C-alpha positions in Angstrom: 59.5 -5.9 79.2 60.1 -9.6 78.4 57.1 -11.8 77.4 56.0 -14.0 80.3 53.3 -16.7 80.1 51.6 -17.7 83.4 50.6 -21.3 83.6 50.2 -23.6 86.6 51.9 -27.0 86.6 53.0 -29.4 89.3 56.8 -28.7 89.6 57.8 -32.2 90.6 55.7 -33.8 87.8 57.1 -31.4 85.3 60.7 -32.0 86.3 60.3 -35.8 86.3 58.5 -35.8 82.9 61.1 -33.4 81.4 63.9 -35.8 82.4 62.1 -38.7 80.9 61.3 -36.9 77.6 64.9 -35.9 77.3 65.9 -39.5 77.5 63.2 -40.5 75.0 64.5 -38.0 72.5 68.0 -39.5 72.9 66.7 -43.1 72.6 65.0 -42.0 69.3 68.3 -41.0 67.9 67.9 -37.2 68.4 70.3 -34.7 69.9 68.3 -33.3 72.8 70.8 -30.5 73.3 70.3 -29.0 69.8 68.6 -25.6 69.7 65.2 -26.7 68.3 64.8 -29.4 71.0 66.3 -27.6 74.0 62.9 -26.7 75.5 60.9 -29.6 73.9 61.0 -32.0 76.9 59.6 -29.4 79.2 57.0 -28.3 76.7 55.9 -31.9 76.2 55.9 -32.4 80.0 53.5 -29.5 80.4 51.4 -30.5 77.4 50.9 -34.0 78.7 49.8 -32.6 82.1 47.2 -30.4 80.3 46.0 -33.2 78.1 45.3 -35.6 81.0 44.0 -33.0 83.5 40.7 -34.9 83.7 42.3 -37.0 86.4 42.1 -33.9 88.7 38.5 -33.1 87.8 35.3 -34.4 89.5 32.3 -34.8 87.2 29.8 -35.0 90.1 31.1 -31.8 91.6 30.7 -30.1 88.3 27.1 -31.2 87.7 26.2 -30.5 91.4 27.5 -27.0 91.1 24.6 -26.0 88.9 21.6 -28.1 90.0 18.1 -26.6 89.6 14.7 -28.0 90.5 12.5 -27.7 87.5 9.4 -29.7 86.6 10.6 -30.4 83.1 10.3 -33.9 81.6 11.1 -33.3 78.0 14.4 -34.3 76.3 17.3 -31.9 76.7 20.0 -32.3 74.1 23.5 -30.8 73.9 25.0 -31.9 70.6 28.3 -31.3 68.7 30.4 -31.0 71.9 34.0 -31.0 70.7 36.2 -33.5 72.4 40.0 -34.2 72.4 41.4 -37.3 74.1 44.4 -39.6 74.1 44.2 -43.2 73.1 45.6 -45.2 76.0 47.1 -47.9 73.6 49.4 -45.7 71.6 49.1 -42.3 73.4 48.0 -40.7 70.2 45.1 -38.3 70.0 41.5 -39.0 69.0 39.1 -36.2 68.5 35.5 -35.7 67.5 32.1 -34.8 68.9 29.8 -36.0 71.7 26.0 -35.7 71.6 24.3 -36.0 74.9 20.6 -36.0 76.0 18.8 -36.5 79.2 15.2 -36.5 80.4 15.0 -34.7 83.7 13.3 -36.2 86.8 12.7 -32.9 88.6 16.3 -31.7 88.4 18.3 -30.0 85.6 21.9 -28.8 85.3 23.6 -25.9 83.6 24.1 -26.7 79.9 27.8 -25.9 80.0 28.2 -28.5 82.8 27.3 -31.2 80.3 30.1 -30.1 78.1 32.5 -30.0 81.1 31.7 -33.6 82.0 32.9 -34.6 78.5 36.2 -32.9 79.3 36.5 -34.6 82.6 36.7 -38.0 81.0 38.1 -37.0 77.6 41.1 -35.4 79.2 42.5 -38.8 80.3 44.2 -41.8 78.7 41.1 -43.3 77.2 39.3 -45.7 74.9 36.2 -44.3 73.2 34.0 -47.1 74.4 34.8 -46.4 78.1 34.6 -42.6 77.5 31.0 -43.0 76.2 29.8 -45.0 79.2 31.6 -42.8 81.8 29.8 -39.7 80.5 26.5 -41.5 80.8 27.1 -42.9 84.3 28.2 -39.5 85.6 25.0 -37.8 84.4 22.9 -40.7 85.6 24.3 -40.9 89.1 24.3 -37.1 89.7 21.0 -36.0 88.2 19.0 -39.3 88.5 17.2 -38.5 85.2 14.5 -40.6 83.6 16.9 -41.4 80.9 20.4 -40.6 79.4 21.8 -41.0 75.9 25.3 -40.5 74.7 26.7 -40.8 71.2 30.4 -40.2 70.5 31.9 -39.8 67.0 35.7 -39.7 66.7 38.7 -40.0 64.5 41.7 -41.8 65.9 45.2 -40.9 64.9 46.4 -44.3 65.9 44.4 -45.6 62.9 45.2 -42.6 60.6 49.0 -42.1 61.2 50.1 -45.7 61.8 48.9 -49.2 61.5 46.1 -49.5 58.9 46.5 -45.8 58.0 42.8 -45.2 57.2 42.3 -41.4 57.1 38.6 -41.3 56.6 37.4 -43.8 59.2 35.0 -42.6 61.9 34.3 -44.5 65.0 30.8 -44.2 66.6 29.9 -45.4 70.1 26.7 -45.1 72.0 25.2 -45.7 75.4 21.5 -45.5 76.4 19.8 -45.8 79.7 16.3 -45.5 81.1 13.7 -44.0 78.7 16.3 -44.1 75.9 16.1 -47.9 75.9 12.6 -47.3 74.5 13.0 -47.5 70.7 10.7 -44.4 70.0 12.6 -42.2 72.4 16.0 -43.4 71.1 14.9 -42.8 67.5 13.8 -39.2 68.3 17.2 -38.5 69.9 19.1 -40.0 66.9 17.0 -38.1 64.4 17.5 -34.8 66.3 21.3 -35.1 66.5 21.6 -36.2 62.8 20.0 -33.1 61.3 20.5 -29.4 61.3 17.7 -27.4 62.9 19.0 -24.0 61.7 
């Protein structure tokens, strides 16, 4: 029995993207009909749809799917959330980690939902600065917490592979709201995400 992989992609989008990527290969000086590249345009068409699937996701719906009433008012942190995104300027990947905290105001959400919110916005054409604030705003508007903090650390291939070609550069962005605008609370959060508790 032949190997078959089952994946779901929009047929019209896949077809259109495949045609465009075939043309791109030709414009780059390649022979799109050679064996190694025969299926490349379709593969890239499907890969791009996967990499930007965040456009079809709803952060509020994800957070609302696991809302629980709890009288908890201590800081909840989910740190080291892996993220992979695409720079909207060069369409090259950037990747790293997000650290997120919120202080509940009578409502909590499932911990995995916090990580899923990162994917909602990371799986789009992005800039790291906007990604950071979008994550914060989604949690703030859905959970109405006493405070939210988001720190994103990432490496950008647009800086590593081209342009300045700085392989060891790391970009850090942050956004704070509510109780995290208080220096003591913010310092506690930053201290907790910067050390290993294990």
